Each structure stands twice: as C-alpha cells, then as structure tokens.
KOLKE-56541 format. One line per 3 residues: their letters; for each residue x, y, z of N, C-alpha, C. Coordinates in nm, 2 decimals, decimal comma, padded with zeros to 4 digits. Layout:
# residues N
a> X:Y:Z:X:Y:Z:X:Y:Z ~ ...
***
This chain:
# residues 289
msg> 11,63:09,80:09,19:11,75:09,78:09,10:11,78:09,94:08,98 ~ 11,84:10,04:08,99:11,83:10,18:08,87:11,96:10,17:08,87 ~ 11,99:10,22:08,74:12,04:10,29:08,69:12,08:10,21:08,55
mil> 12,19:10,19:08,46:12,20:10,12:08,32:12,25:10,02:08,35 ~ 12,25:09,89:08,30:12,28:09,74:08,32:12,37:09,71:08,23 ~ 12,48:09,64:08,19:12,56:09,61:08,11:12,52:09,46:08,07
crs> 12,49:09,40:08,02:12,54:09,28:08,01:12,69:09,22:08,00 ~ 12,71:09,08:08,10:12,81:09,07:08,11:12,85:08,94:08,05 ~ 12,72:08,84:07,98:12,72:08,75:07,92:12,75:08,74:07,74
eys> 12,76:08,62:07,71:12,72:08,64:07,57:12,58:08,66:07,54 ~ 12,58:08,74:07,40:12,41:08,71:07,38:12,39:08,61:07,31 ~ 12,35:08,50:07,31:12,33:08,40:07,18:12,21:08,45:07,11
krp> 12,25:08,36:06,98:12,22:08,39:06,86:12,09:08,32:06,88 ~ 12,11:08,22:06,92:11,96:08,11:06,94:11,90:08,14:07,04 ~ 11,78:08,14:07,07:11,68:08,21:07,18:11,65:08,06:07,30
yyi> 11,64:08,11:07,39:11,61:07,93:07,51:11,43:08,00:07,52 ~ 11,39:07,91:07,47:11,21:07,94:07,51:11,18:07,85:07,64 ~ 11,08:07,98:07,72:11,07:07,95:07,83:10,87:07,92:07,83
ega> 10,88:07,82:07,83:10,69:07,77:07,78:10,67:07,81:07,96 ~ 10,55:07,82:07,92:10,42:07,88:08,02:10,42:08,03:08,02 ~ 10,54:08,08:08,00:10,58:08,22:07,96:10,57:08,29:07,84
gvn> 10,57:08,19:07,75:10,60:08,22:07,61:10,69:08,34:07,57 ~ 10,78:08,36:07,63:10,89:08,46:07,65:11,04:08,38:07,53 ~ 11,08:08,42:07,52:11,26:08,41:07,48:11,35:08,47:07,50
vys> 11,48:08,41:07,55:11,58:08,49:07,65:11,67:08,44:07,53 ~ 11,80:08,55:07,55:11,88:08,56:07,48:12,03:08,56:07,58 ~ 12,00:08,60:07,69:12,15:08,60:07,77:12,07:08,56:07,94
iee> 12,24:08,58:08,00:12,22:08,53:08,20:12,14:08,65:08,25 ~ 12,13:08,77:08,17:12,09:08,92:08,21:11,94:08,89:08,20 ~ 11,92:08,85:08,09:11,76:08,84:08,05:11,68:08,71:08,09
isy> 11,76:08,58:08,18:11,70:08,52:08,25:11,69:08,56:08,38 ~ 11,77:08,63:08,46:11,78:08,68:08,58:11,66:08,78:08,57 ~ 11,64:08,86:08,45:11,53:08,96:08,49:11,38:08,92:08,49
flf> 11,37:08,79:08,42:11,28:08,67:08,40:11,24:08,64:08,55 ~ 11,30:08,60:08,61:11,30:08,53:08,75:11,30:08,60:08,89 ~ 11,34:08,74:08,83:11,31:08,83:08,92:11,16:08,89:08,92
hdi> 11,09:08,91:08,81:10,99:08,95:08,75:10,86:08,88:08,76 ~ 10,90:08,77:08,72:10,77:08,65:08,70:10,84:08,53:08,74 ~ 10,83:08,53:08,88:10,91:08,44:08,98:10,73:08,32:08,97
ylv> 10,63:08,39:08,97:10,50:08,34:09,00:10,49:08,25:08,92 ~ 10,60:08,24:08,81:10,51:08,16:08,68:10,66:08,00:08,68 ~ 10,75:08,03:08,81:10,85:07,92:08,78:10,82:07,82:08,88
gad> 10,88:07,69:08,87:10,87:07,60:08,90:11,03:07,52:08,91 ~ 11,03:07,40:08,96:11,17:07,33:09,05:11,13:07,30:08,87 ~ 11,04:07,25:08,81:11,08:07,19:08,69:11,16:07,34:08,53
ffc> 11,18:07,45:08,58:11,27:07,53:08,52:11,40:07,51:08,51 ~ 11,41:07,46:08,60:11,57:07,44:08,60:11,59:07,29:08,58 ~ 11,61:07,26:08,45:11,63:07,15:08,37:11,75:07,18:08,31
eel> 11,81:07,05:08,25:11,89:07,04:08,17:11,90:07,12:08,04 ~ 11,85:07,11:07,98:11,79:07,22:07,88:11,85:07,34:07,91 ~ 11,79:07,41:08,05:11,86:07,58:08,04:11,98:07,54:08,08
faf> 12,03:07,46:08,17:12,23:07,44:08,18:12,29:07,43:08,04 ~ 12,24:07,36:07,94:12,29:07,37:07,82:12,32:07,47:07,78 ~ 12,21:07,52:07,77:12,21:07,70:07,72:12,30:07,74:07,76
ier> 12,28:07,77:07,93:12,35:07,87:07,98:12,50:07,79:07,93 ~ 12,54:07,67:07,93:12,72:07,67:07,90:12,76:07,68:07,79 ~ 12,63:07,65:07,67:12,66:07,66:07,54:12,68:07,75:07,45
dik> 12,54:07,77:07,49:12,48:07,92:07,36:12,54:08,07:07,47 ~ 12,51:08,09:07,60:12,58:08,22:07,65:12,70:08,23:07,74 ~ 12,79:08,12:07,73:12,93:08,08:07,76:12,94:08,09:07,90
epe> 12,86:08,08:07,98:12,86:08,08:08,12:12,85:07,94:08,21 ~ 13,00:07,80:08,17:12,98:07,70:08,22:13,02:07,71:08,38 ~ 13,08:07,78:08,43:13,06:07,75:08,58:12,94:07,78:08,64
lak> 12,86:07,87:08,60:12,74:07,88:08,67:12,66:07,74:08,63 ~ 12,68:07,72:08,49:12,59:07,59:08,46:12,66:07,47:08,59 ~ 12,75:07,45:08,58:12,82:07,39:08,66:12,73:07,35:08,76
rlr> 12,76:07,51:08,82:12,67:07,51:08,99:12,54:07,48:09,00 ~ 12,46:07,54:08,88:12,32:07,50:08,87:12,32:07,33:08,90 ~ 12,36:07,28:08,80:12,35:07,14:08,80:12,41:07,09:08,94
flk> 12,50:07,13:08,98:12,52:07,05:09,16:12,45:07,07:09,20 ~ 12,40:07,16:09,25:12,24:07,20:09,31:12,13:07,09:09,28 ~ 12,12:07,06:09,18:11,98:07,00:09,13:12,01:06,87:09,15
eqk> 12,10:06,80:09,14:12,16:06,68:09,21:12,15:06,65:09,29 ~ 12,19:06,79:09,42:12,20:06,76:09,57:12,04:06,80:09,60 ~ 11,93:06,79:09,51:11,79:06,87:09,55:11,78:06,93:09,60
agl> 11,83:07,08:09,56:11,86:07,18:09,64:11,70:07,25:09,59 ~ 11,65:07,31:09,67:11,50:07,38:09,68:11,49:07,50:09,58 ~ 11,38:07,51:09,55:11,36:07,65:09,39:11,43:07,79:09,44
sel> 11,46:07,82:09,60:11,51:07,92:09,65:11,63:07,94:09,62 ~ 11,73:07,85:09,62:11,86:07,86:09,58:11,90:07,88:09,49 ~ 11,86:07,79:09,41:11,84:07,75:09,26:11,85:07,92:09,20
vlt> 11,72:07,98:09,23:11,71:08,17:09,21:11,80:08,26:09,21 ~ 11,82:08,24:09,32:11,92:08,31:09,40:12,05:08,28:09,34 ~ 12,10:08,20:09,30:12,21:08,11:09,28:12,21:08,19:09,14
ilr> 12,16:08,22:09,05:12,15:08,30:08,92:12,15:08,47:08,95 ~ 12,08:08,50:09,01:12,06:08,62:09,07:12,20:08,67:09,16 ~ 12,21:08,63:09,22:12,37:08,66:09,27:12,49:08,65:09,20
yvd> 12,50:08,57:09,08:12,57:08,57:08,99:12,55:08,67:08,87 ~ 12,44:08,75:08,85:12,44:08,82:08,79:12,48:08,97:08,85 ~ 12,42:08,98:08,94:12,41:09,10:09,01:12,36:09,24:09,00
fys> 12,22:09,17:08,95:12,16:09,32:08,90:12,12:09,36:09,03 ~ 12,03:09,28:09,14:11,97:09,33:09,27:12,08:09,31:09,34 ~ 11,97:09,39:09,41:12,03:09,46:09,57:12,03:09,29:09,70
eee> 12,08:09,33:09,77:12,09:09,23:09,88:11,93:09,20:09,92 ~ 11,92:09,32:09,94:11,79:09,33:09,99:11,68:09,28:09,92 ~ 11,67:09,34:09,78:11,58:09,25:09,70:11,58:09,12:09,68
iaq> 11,70:09,08:09,72:11,73:08,93:09,67:11,69:08,85:09,77 ~ 11,69:08,92:09,88:11,62:08,82:10,00:11,46:08,85:10,05 ~ 11,40:08,97:10,00:11,29:08,97:09,95:11,20:08,88:09,91
lgs> 11,31:08,84:09,79:11,25:08,75:09,68:11,26:08,62:09,72 ~ 11,39:08,54:09,78:11,40:08,44:09,84:11,27:08,40:09,96 ~ 11,22:08,52:10,05:11,14:08,46:10,12:10,99:08,46:09,99
lie> 10,96:08,54:09,96:10,88:08,54:09,84:10,82:08,31:09,83 ~ 10,97:08,32:09,75:10,99:08,18:09,67:10,95:08,06:09,79 ~ 11,03:08,11:09,89:10,98:08,03:09,98:10,78:07,98:10,06
rld> 10,74:08,07:10,02:10,57:08,10:10,05:10,55:08,01:09,93 ~ 10,63:08,04:09,83:10,55:08,00:09,67:10,55:07,86:09,64 ~ 10,64:07,82:09,70:10,70:07,65:09,70:10,66:07,55:09,70
tqn> 10,52:07,60:09,79:10,40:07,49:09,83:10,27:07,53:09,72 ~ 10,29:07,62:09,64:10,20:07,62:09,58:10,19:07,59:09,38 ~ 10,09:07,49:09,34:10,12:07,51:09,21:10,12:07,61:09,09
vwe> 10,11:07,58:08,99:10,12:07,69:08,86:10,04:07,78:08,88 ~ 09,87:07,72:08,89:09,79:07,85:08,92:09,79:07,90:09,04 ~ 09,82:07,86:09,15:09,81:07,91:09,30:09,92:08,06:09,23
rlk> 10,06:08,00:09,20:10,12:08,13:09,21:10,04:08,25:09,05 ~ 10,05:08,19:08,98:09,99:08,31:08,87:09,85:08,36:08,98 ~ 09,78:08,31:09,04:09,68:08,37:09,14:09,75:08,46:09,22
ara> 09,85:08,42:09,27:09,93:08,53:09,36:09,98:08,66:09,28 ~ 10,03:08,64:09,19:10,09:08,76:09,06:09,97:08,83:09,03 ~ 09,85:08,76:09,02:09,77:08,89:08,96:09,69:08,88:09,07
dny> 09,70:08,89:09,16:09,66:08,97:09,31:09,75:09,08:09,31 ~ 09,89:09,05:09,26:09,98:09,19:09,31:09,95:09,24:09,20 ~ 09,92:09,27:09,12:09,86:09,34:09,01:09,78:09,44:09,04
lan> 09,67:09,33:09,11:09,56:09,41:09,13:09,58:09,50:09,28 ~ 09,67:09,45:09,37:09,68:09,51:09,49:09,75:09,66:09,42 ~ 09,81:09,67:09,33:09,90:09,78:09,28:09,81:09,83:09,18
rry> 09,68:09,81:09,17:09,56:09,91:09,06:09,64:09,87:08,93 ~ 09,69:09,74:08,91:09,72:09,75:08,73:09,64:09,62:08,72 ~ 09,54:09,70:08,66:09,36:09,64:08,65:09,40:09,55:08,52
nsa> 09,44:09,59:08,40:09,43:09,51:08,27:09,55:09,39:08,28 ~ 09,69:09,39:08,37:09,77:09,32:08,37:09,70:09,15:08,51 ~ 09,63:09,20:08,61:09,56:09,13:08,70:09,46:09,06:08,56
isn> 09,38:09,14:08,50:09,24:09,06:08,40:09,31:08,92:08,31 ~ 09,43:09,00:08,25:09,49:08,91:08,15:09,52:08,75:08,24 ~ 09,59:08,77:08,36:09,65:08,69:08,45:09,50:08,57:08,47
yed> 09,39:08,65:08,56:09,30:08,58:08,59:09,26:08,51:08,48 ~ 09,22:08,55:08,39:09,19:08,50:08,25:09,26:08,35:08,20 ~ 09,41:08,39:08,21:09,50:08,24:08,20:09,42:08,14:08,28
iiy> 09,39:08,20:08,38:09,39:08,11:08,50:09,20:08,03:08,49 ~ 09,14:08,10:08,46:09,00:08,04:08,40:09,00:07,97:08,31 ~ 09,06:08,03:08,21:09,01:07,97:08,05:09,14:07,88:08,08
gkh> 09,24:07,85:08,11:09,34:07,74:08,11:09,27:07,63:08,15 ~ 09,37:07,53:08,20:09,39:07,39:08,14:09,36:07,36:08,34 ~ 09,23:07,35:08,36:09,15:07,30:08,48:09,26:07,18:08,60
dss> 09,25:07,26:08,70:09,31:07,14:08,79:09,20:07,13:08,89 ~ 09,19:06,95:08,88:09,10:06,92:08,94:09,19:06,90:09,12 ~ 09,29:06,95:09,13:09,33:06,90:09,28:09,32:07,09:09,33
lre> 09,24:07,16:09,27:09,25:07,32:09,35:09,05:07,30:09,35 ~ 09,00:07,36:09,48:08,90:07,35:09,51:08,83:07,48:09,38 ~ 08,63:07,44:09,40:08,59:07,53:09,31:08,60:07,65:09,40
efy> 08,57:07,66:09,53:08,62:07,78:09,57:08,76:07,87:09,53 ~ 08,89:07,81:09,51:08,98:07,90:09,46:08,90:07,97:09,31 ~ 08,83:07,90:09,20:08,84:07,95:09,11:08,75:08,06:09,12
gnv> 08,64:08,03:09,21:08,55:08,13:09,21:08,62:08,30:09,29 ~ 08,73:08,26:09,39:08,78:08,37:09,41:08,85:08,46:09,30 ~ 08,90:08,38:09,20:08,94:08,41:09,08:08,88:08,52:09,01
whn> 08,75:08,43:09,00:08,65:08,55:08,97:08,60:08,65:09,01 ~ 08,61:08,61:09,16:08,58:08,73:09,24:08,71:08,89:09,24 ~ 08,84:08,80:09,23:08,92:08,90:09,19:08,91:08,98:09,06
mgv> 08,90:08,92:08,98:08,85:08,97:08,85:08,74:09,11:08,85 ~ 08,64:09,06:08,93:08,51:09,17:08,93:08,58:09,26:08,99 ~ 08,66:09,25:09,10:08,74:09,34:09,17:08,83:09,50:09,11
aya> 08,88:09,38:09,00:08,97:09,44:08,88:08,86:09,55:08,76 ~ 08,76:09,46:08,72:08,66:09,53:08,63:08,60:09,65:08,70 ~ 08,53:09,65:08,84:08,44:09,75:08,93:08,56:09,89:08,91
gmy> 08,75:09,82:08,96:08,79:09,91:08,95:08,81:10,04:08,85 ~ 08,74:09,99:08,71:08,79:10,03:08,55:08,61:10,08:08,57 ~ 08,57:10,10:08,70:08,40:10,14:08,61:08,37:10,02:08,52
dft> 08,39:09,95:08,51:08,29:09,86:08,42:08,23:09,74:08,50 ~ 08,10:09,82:08,55:08,03:09,72:08,64:07,94:09,62:08,58 ~ 07,93:09,60:08,45:07,88:09,54:08,38:07,95:09,39:08,37
aas> 08,10:09,41:08,34:08,18:09,26:08,35:08,20:09,25:08,48 ~ 08,19:09,36:08,60:08,19:09,31:08,73:08,09:09,25:08,76 ~ 07,98:09,23:08,74:07,86:09,21:08,79:07,84:09,05:08,75
ecf> 07,91:09,03:08,64:07,89:08,90:08,56:08,02:08,85:08,63 ~ 08,14:08,90:08,69:08,28:08,79:08,71:08,22:08,78:08,84 ~ 08,14:08,84:08,93:08,08:08,79:09,13:07,99:08,72:09,09
rqa> 07,88:08,72:08,99:07,79:08,63:08,97:07,88:08,46:08,94 ~ 07,98:08,46:08,87:07,99:08,32:08,84:08,09:08,30:08,96 ~ 08,15:08,38:09,02:08,24:08,37:09,16:08,13:08,34:09,30
mel> 08,04:08,36:09,27:07,98:08,34:09,40:07,88:08,20:09,38 ~ 07,89:08,15:09,24:07,85:07,99:09,24:07,93:07,90:09,26 ~ 08,07:07,92:09,26:08,13:07,85:09,31:08,21:07,86:09,43
nhn> 08,23:07,97:09,50:08,24:08,01:09,62:08,15:08,05:09,74 ~ 08,03:08,03:09,72:07,94:08,07:09,78:07,98:08,19:09,93 ~ 08,01:08,30:09,86:08,05:08,37:09,98:08,01:08,48:09,99
dvt> 08,01:08,57:10,11:07,91:08,64:10,13:07,95:08,80:10,08 ~ 08,08:08,83:10,13:08,17:08,91:10,04:08,14:08,94:09,90 ~ 08,11:08,79:09,84:08,11:08,78:09,68:08,00:08,87:09,66
iks> 07,89:08,78:09,70:07,71:08,80:09,70:07,69:09,00:09,69 ~ 07,76:09,08:09,82:07,75:09,21:09,85:07,83:09,26:09,74 ~ 07,89:09,21:09,71:07,97:09,26:09,56:07,88:09,30:09,47
yyf> 07,84:09,15:09,41:07,76:09,15:09,30:07,61:09,29:09,34 ~ 07,58:09,28:09,42:07,50:09,36:09,43:07,54:09,48:09,46 ~ 07,66:09,54:09,43:07,72:09,70:09,51:07,69:09,70:09,32
amq> 07,75:09,58:09,22:07,80:09,64:09,12:07,65:09,66:09,04 ~ 07,54:09,58:09,08:07,42:09,61:09,05:07,35:09,73:09,07 ~ 07,38:09,79:09,16:07,33:09,91:09,20:07,40:10,02:09,11
fir> 07,54:09,96:09,12:07,58:10,13:09,00:07,55:10,13:08,86 ~ 07,49:09,97:08,82:07,48:09,94:08,65:07,34:10,08:08,69 ~ 07,22:10,00:08,79:07,10:10,07:08,81:07,11:10,29:08,84
mre> 07,21:10,31:08,90:07,20:10,41:08,88:07,22:10,47:08,73 ~ 07,31:10,45:08,66:07,38:10,49:08,51:07,26:10,46:08,48 ~ 07,20:10,36:08,47:07,04:10,37:08,38:06,96:10,45:08,41
ena> 06,93:10,52:08,56:06,84:10,59:08,63:06,90:10,71:08,58 ~ 07,01:10,75:08,59:07,11:10,90:08,49:07,04:10,92:08,40 ~ 07,05:10,83:08,33:07,01:10,81:08,18:06,88:10,81:08,12
qae> 06,80:10,80:08,24:06,67:10,81:08,19:06,61:10,66:08,19 ~ 06,69:10,55:08,15:06,71:10,45:08,13:06,55:10,35:08,20 ~ 06,46:10,37:08,23:06,42:10,28:08,35:06,31:10,13:08,29
eas> 06,34:10,17:08,20:06,31:10,01:08,14:06,41:09,94:08,15 ~ 06,54:09,97:08,07:06,66:09,90:08,09:06,66:09,85:08,25 ~ 06,67:09,96:08,30:06,65:09,95:08,44:06,60:09,81:08,53
ddv> 06,46:09,80:08,45:06,40:09,68:08,49:06,41:09,57:08,45 ~ 06,48:09,57:08,32:06,54:09,45:08,27:06,64:09,41:08,37 ~ 06,74:09,48:08,44:06,87:09,40:08,51:06,81:09,39:08,64
aen> 06,71:09,45:08,67:06,64:09,42:08,86:06,61:09,23:08,85 ~ 06,52:09,22:08,72:06,47:09,10:08,71:06,55:08,98:08,65 ~ 06,71:09,05:08,62:06,80:08,96:08,59:06,91:08,91:08,67
ddg> 06,89:08,86:08,81:06,98:08,82:08,89:06,93:08,72:08,93 ~ 06,89:08,59:08,85:06,93:08,46:08,89:06,83:08,41:09,01 ~ 06,78:08,47:09,09:06,70:08,46:09,19:06,82:08,43:09,29
vrd> 06,92:08,56:09,31:06,96:08,55:09,39:06,93:08,67:09,53 ~ 06,84:08,75:09,45:06,76:08,84:09,55:06,68:08,80:09,62 ~ 06,60:08,63:09,59:06,51:08,58:09,69:06,56:08,53:09,80
ese> 06,67:08,47:09,79:06,76:08,37:09,86:06,86:08,49:09,97 ~ 06,90:08,61:09,95:06,99:08,70:10,01:06,91:08,82:10,03 ~ 06,80:08,83:10,08:06,72:08,97:10,09:06,83:09,07:10,20
elm> 06,84:08,98:10,31:06,95:09,02:10,44:07,07:09,13:10,33 ~ 07,13:09,01:10,26:07,29:09,11:10,22:07,23:09,21:10,13 ~ 07,11:09,18:10,03:07,10:09,27:09,97:07,09:09,39:10,02
yva> 06,98:09,38:10,15:06,94:09,49:10,17:07,11:09,59:10,30 ~ 07,20:09,54:10,33:07,29:09,56:10,40:07,40:09,63:10,28 ~ 07,40:09,53:10,12:07,46:09,62:10,05:07,42:09,72:09,99
gre> 07,32:09,75:09,99:07,21:09,87:09,97:07,23:10,01:10,08 ~ 07,28:09,95:10,19:07,33:10,05:10,29:07,45:10,11:10,31 ~ 07,52:10,01:10,29:07,67:10,05:10,28:07,69:10,12:10,12
let> 07,65:10,11:10,02:07,65:10,15:09,95:07,61:10,32:09,93 ~ 07,48:10,32:09,99:07,49:10,42:10,04:07,57:10,51:10,11 ~ 07,57:10,42:10,23:07,70:10,53:10,33:07,83:10,53:10,25
cld> 07,90:10,48:10,17:08,00:10,53:10,07:07,96:10,66:10,00 ~ 07,84:10,66:09,92:07,83:10,76:09,84:07,82:10,91:09,94 ~ 07,77:10,84:10,08:07,73:11,00:10,10:07,90:11,06:10,19
sav> 07,99:10,98:10,21:08,10:11,01:10,25:08,18:11,02:10,10 ~ 08,17:11,02:09,99:08,25:11,07:09,89:08,27:11,22:09,88 ~ 08,21:11,32:09,92:08,22:11,46:09,99:08,36:11,46:10,01
dnd> 08,40:11,40:10,13:08,48:11,41:10,19:08,63:11,32:10,14 ~ 08,66:11,25:10,01:08,73:11,21:09,96:08,87:11,28:09,92 ~ 08,97:11,28:09,90:09,04:11,39:09,87:09,07:11,42:09,72
gym> 09,03:11,34:09,63:09,01:11,34:09,49:08,87:11,42:09,47 ~ 08,75:11,41:09,53:08,63:11,49:09,52:08,68:11,61:09,54 ~ 08,74:11,69:09,71:08,77:11,76:09,77:08,89:11,83:09,63
tva> 08,97:11,80:09,59:09,06:11,84:09,48:08,97:11,90:09,37 ~ 08,89:11,83:09,34:08,83:11,92:09,23:08,77:12,01:09,26 ~ 08,66:12,01:09,38:08,59:12,11:09,44:08,67:12,22:09,46
gvl> 08,73:12,22:09,50:08,90:12,34:09,50:08,90:12,42:09,35 ~ 08,93:12,32:09,24:08,99:12,36:09,12:08,84:12,48:09,03 ~ 08,76:12,37:09,10:08,57:12,43:09,05:08,56:12,59:09,12
ndk> 08,59:12,58:09,23:08,57:12,69:09,32:08,68:12,83:09,26 ~ 08,77:12,75:09,21:08,88:12,87:09,19:08,81:12,89:09,05 ~ 08,74:12,86:08,99:08,66:12,92:08,84:08,54:13,02:08,94
aqg> 08,46:12,96:09,00:08,37:13,04:09,06:08,41:13,19:09,12 ~ 08,54:13,19:09,12:08,58:13,33:09,25:08,62:13,38:09,13 ~ 08,64:13,32:09,00:08,69:13,43:08,92:08,91:13,43:08,89
rvg> 08,92:13,31:08,99:09,05:13,28:08,97:09,14:13,22:08,87 ~ 09,10:13,27:08,74:09,17:13,18:08,63:09,27:13,13:08,61 ~ 09,37:13,19:08,63:09,52:13,10:08,66:09,50:13,00:08,73
eyy> 09,44:13,02:08,87:09,46:12,87:08,95:09,39:12,81:08,88 ~ 09,25:12,82:08,82:09,18:12,77:08,76:09,26:12,65:08,69 ~ 09,29:12,72:08,57:09,38:12,69:08,45:09,46:12,57:08,52
sgv> 09,52:12,57:08,59:09,70:12,54:08,66:09,61:12,40:08,72 ~ 09,52:12,45:08,76:09,43:12,32:08,86:09,38:12,20:08,77 ~ 09,29:12,24:08,67:09,31:12,16:08,53:09,41:12,08:08,49
ekl> 09,51:12,17:08,46:09,62:12,10:08,38:09,69:11,94:08,47 ~ 09,68:11,99:08,65:09,72:11,91:08,75:09,61:11,82:08,73 ~ 09,54:11,82:08,77:09,44:11,71:08,76:09,48:11,61:08,66
irt> 09,47:11,69:08,52:09,49:11,58:08,42:09,62:11,53:08,40 ~ 09,67:11,59:08,46:09,83:11,50:08,41:09,79:11,42:08,54 ~ 09,75:11,42:08,65:09,73:11,32:08,76:09,64:11,19:08,68
wqd> 09,51:11,23:08,61:09,44:11,13:08,57:09,48:11,04:08,51 ~ 09,57:11,11:08,37:09,64:11,04:08,27:09,71:10,97:08,33 ~ 09,83:10,95:08,48:09,92:10,91:08,52:09,81:10,77:08,54
eyr> 09,71:10,82:08,62:09,64:10,70:08,70:09,61:10,63:08,62 ~ 09,54:10,63:08,47:09,46:10,55:08,34:09,63:10,49:08,33 ~ 09,75:10,57:08,28:09,84:10,42:08,24:09,87:10,31:08,32
rct> 09,86:10,38:08,48:09,92:10,29:08,57:09,82:10,18:08,58 ~ 09,67:10,23:08,54:09,52:10,06:08,60:09,57:10,00:08,45 ~ 09,61:10,07:08,34:09,58:10,01:08,22:09,71:09,89:08,18
g> 09,78:09,91:08,28:09,94:09,85:08,26:09,92:09,71:08,26
***
C-alpha cells in the first residue's frame, strides 16, 4: 500500500470499540486497516451484529453490511469475511490481499493467544523488540488458557528472552530463559540461558566486579549441576561466536572508520562517523518500535 488514501465512507461521530485490541474505529477504512495489520487479534466473533449495525447505520455502508450478514448466515470462513471488507475498501493490492488470505487460513485453527504469539514472533523476526515484548507480556500476564500446553508458555518466555537479548538486556533475557526452561524443558532454551549468563559475567569482569560475578555464578538454581554438558557446549559456541566477530560486516565498517582516523584521513573519518550514527539511529528506532 502506498500513496495517499482517501476515505470513501462516512466518518462516524460515534466510534466502534474493538475489544481485545483496545482501539476505536470511525470508518470502514480504519476497520480495513485494523484487519490488515492486526489480523492476529481477529477471530470469527469479530464479525457480529454490532459491527454490521455500525457499518450499516453509522458509516452508511448498507450494501457491505448486507453482504457480511449474508456471509455470516452462510457460515463463511474468517478469510472470506475479512477479504470482503478489504476488497470493498480497495486499499490493498490483490497480491497483498492474497498473502493475507493465506495467513488467515493458517491462523483459523489457532486461538487468540496463539495468534498473538504469531504476531509477536513476526515483530521479533523483524527486530521490533519492544513491540514483540509487549505482545509476549500480554500472553504471559493475560488470562491463562488451560487448553494450551506449558510448552507453549515456555516458548513465549523463550522468545521474549531473545527479544531482550537483542536489546542487550541480558539480565532480563536470562530471567526469561530461566522461566522458559522450567516450562518447555528445551535444550535450546537452557543453552540460551547460559549464553545470557556468560554475557553478564563478561560485563562484570570487564568492570572489575569479581564479587558480583561470583554471586551470579551461584544463582543458577542448580541447573548447572544438571546440565554440565550443555553449559560446556554453550560456552564453546559463545567463544566461537566472539572469535568470529571480527569478520562481521558491522565490525569491519567500524574498523574501517577507525583506520581512516589513524591514517589521518580526517574528512573520510568524520563522514564515516556520521554515516555510522545515522545507521545506528535507524536501527535503534526500528528495534524499539
């Protein structure tokens, strides 16, 4: 979707409140936007008589309301109902709508918490860490769903730990991994916990905080004794990652800028610094979005 979007429907003076998302919508365009960007929060119960009445009376789209009522009476699937609105508004291309339709078919078999996790996982994959964490917290601190296995909640904790690690908050990450491994008993989670603890120790050692480092080493709830092999493997993998960091593109870029300074290329040095700062600012905004 690109360019300016003009509203074609009435703009209601009275909003329609979408429960679960906590947002008010005033037009069919806003409903369409919500469906496209927050489909993970939409279930079959979203399409109810209250919504149809709002579309019919408040935003003056009786034909669309009639079509949606008919589809609901015919027990149409969620995908058909959503795509009916999207095509009616004509915000999005057929390619975008087709992609969303495929996603809905996968989500149709999931409950609201599973869909919310899928949404959070998407944020995580795109390195939008704050948004991911916010959604994971909604699951963890929301109403517990007894139909979901403990492993599901463990994986939510794990992925939240990954998000915190992406923001270099290894203390929060280690706590998330600790909570996760109590629920999912996953070797990957246990290794991730040790990775986070290693980073914490390294920071403390660099700050000459040996006493604090010893306290952290003792505060791993006995997992060390039960998982000596995993701890060893995690430590070796971390060492390998750190050894190969010098081959990272980001490291090479910084090294190149510093080399310009060392060689007296002042103009290139300041130009490189400005470019690095802009890149880091853009990265920070994306990660905290």
